[in-house]
C-alpha positions, 0 to 999 in steps of 0.5 A: 740546351737548358733554359735560362734561369732568372731571379728578380730581387724586389717585388715592387710594380717593376719587379713584379712586371719583369718576373711576370713577364719572364714567367709568361715567356716560360722561364724559370724565376725565383721571386725574392723580397723581404716583404712576405706579402709580396712574395705571397702575391707573386707566388702563383706566377713565378717558379719559386718565391721566397721572402728574404733580405737580399742584403744578408749574403748568407741568405742569398747563398742559401738560395743558390743564387750563384747558379742563376743566369741572370739576376735583376735587382729591382729594389725600389727607393732603398738606393743603399740595399740596392747597392749592397745587393749589388756588391753581394752578388757580384762577390758571390759570383752571378754571372750577369747582374741587371740593376734598376737605378733611381738616378743618374748618381745611383747608376754611376755606382752601380756601374762602378762596383760591377753591375753588368747593366744598369737600366732606368725604367721611369726615365725610359718611360718618360722619355717614351711618353714625351717623344709620343706627345711631341710627335705622334708618329713615334710608336716607340723609343729605345735608348741603346746608349747615351748617345744613340736610340732606335725609334719606331716611326709611323710614315707620315703622309709626307713619306707616303708615296716616296722611296727611301732615296727620295726621303734620303733620311741618311744625308738629311738627318744622319740617321739609318733606316734599319727596317720596314714593317708593313702589317705582320711582315718585316723588311730588313735592310730595306733597298733605296728604291723601296716605296713607302705605303700607308700604315708602314712603320720604319725602324730607324737608328741615330744619334738622339739630336739627330732623331729629334730633328727627324721627328720634328721634320715629319710631325703628322 
């Protein structure tokens, strides 16, 4: 089975990071930016780096953009270019289009014009930092929809020695413990009588407001 091919448009900090990570994972990556200096900076990392105007439909067609499995539009603050680029990619027939949004309004427009997934890197990172600051036990926070999120939560001292039935996270907070990480091992779908040890990490899914209640209940 052939590896997926990715194109990343916009070599700002976010776009560069995405292109670099995909390349390190062994995927073929085409990096595109209108600034030749930025494409030069990434040229030794990705498969191909091209200086081109992503709002020029003919330029994108000439690059064979339709042949890429996924195109990530990581254009920075130029919202107009981001929207126009997304429209062109949709019209060309790109299979999957993932677009970085600057704000909620920008995101709504992108959804309406056919972006397959809209991401908010700055907002999501801000949420992760805020959750970590208010609850040091929260190691990671991932939004999976407008209402639901997944958290990785280090077992607090109040949790250690208790089993999941005794904690009763589902009845008390309306959240579900999906897994327990212990060292390098992952216990998927743990049993009610599985007892927590010091250093365990719980992977929990639930509504955002319920997860906040859980975090506040186990602050340390």
